[in-house]
C-alpha positions in Angstrom: 126.6 51.8 109.5 127.0 53.8 106.2 124.1 55.8 104.5 122.7 57.6 107.4 122.2 61.1 106.5 120.5 64.2 108.0 116.8 64.9 106.8 117.1 68.1 104.2 114.8 71.0 104.7 114.5 73.5 101.7 115.4 77.1 102.6 113.9 78.4 99.1 114.1 82.3 99.0 116.7 82.6 102.7 119.3 80.9 100.4 120.3 84.4 99.7 121.8 84.9 103.3 124.4 82.4 102.4 126.3 81.0 105.4 125.0 83.8 108.0 122.5 83.8 110.7 122.5 80.1 111.2 120.4 77.2 109.8 117.5 77.3 112.5 117.1 81.0 112.0 116.9 80.6 108.2 114.5 78.0 108.4 112.1 79.9 110.6 112.3 82.7 108.2 111.8 80.5 105.3 108.5 79.4 106.9 107.3 83.1 107.4 108.0 84.2 103.9 106.1 81.1 102.5 103.1 82.2 104.3 103.2 85.9 103.6 104.4 85.7 99.9 103.5 82.4 98.7 99.5 82.9 99.0 96.8 84.8 97.9 94.5 85.9 101.2 90.8 85.9 100.9 89.0 89.1 102.4 86.6 87.8 105.0 84.1 90.3 103.9 84.0 89.9 100.4 85.5 86.7 99.8 87.8 88.2 97.1 91.5 87.3 96.7 92.5 91.2 97.0 94.2 91.3 100.7 97.4 93.4 101.1 99.2 94.1 104.4 99.1 98.0 105.2 101.5 97.1 108.3 102.3 94.8 110.9 98.9 92.9 111.6 96.6 95.5 109.6 95.3 94.3 106.4 93.2 96.0 104.0 90.7 94.9 101.0 91.4 96.4 97.8 88.2 95.8 96.5 86.1 96.5 99.2 88.1 99.1 101.1 87.7 97.1 104.6 90.4 97.6 107.0 90.8 94.9 109.9 93.7 93.5 112.1 95.0 89.6 111.9 98.0 88.0 112.3 101.3 89.6 111.4 102.3 87.5 108.5 99.0 85.9 107.5 94.9 86.3 108.0 92.8 83.6 109.1 91.1 82.1 105.9 87.8 81.1 107.8 85.8 82.8 110.1 85.5 80.4 113.3 81.8 79.0 113.7 80.1 79.1 117.2 77.3 76.9 118.3 74.1 78.7 119.8 71.5 76.4 121.6 67.9 77.6 121.2 65.9 75.7 123.7 65.7 71.6 122.8 65.8 72.5 119.1 68.9 71.9 116.8 72.1 74.3 117.3 72.3 77.4 115.0 75.4 77.9 113.3 76.6 81.4 113.7 79.9 83.0 112.2 81.8 84.8 115.2 80.7 88.5 115.4 77.2 87.9 113.9 74.3 87.3 115.7 73.1 89.1 118.9 72.7 87.8 122.7 69.4 88.6 124.3 
């Protein structure tokens, strides 16, 4: 049975480690680096691509100067949408954190 080969995964920027640290560890590191370095992140307040990480879990928008917490290497792109039912009417869509409960 010739021709069977393992599926190769691209390691990208972690090739710099060479043969050190093992394949699985390097693959996990490559996934984290692709999230952190590979994209521009939008501010959840002003919706501009101007977010920089201050330190682990704390992010700051360079445009509106908002500081907020999120994941260690990325932030959520969209705010979760919650449904609030008002009587027999259609549900009202409200972004999380907005809207008051009476």
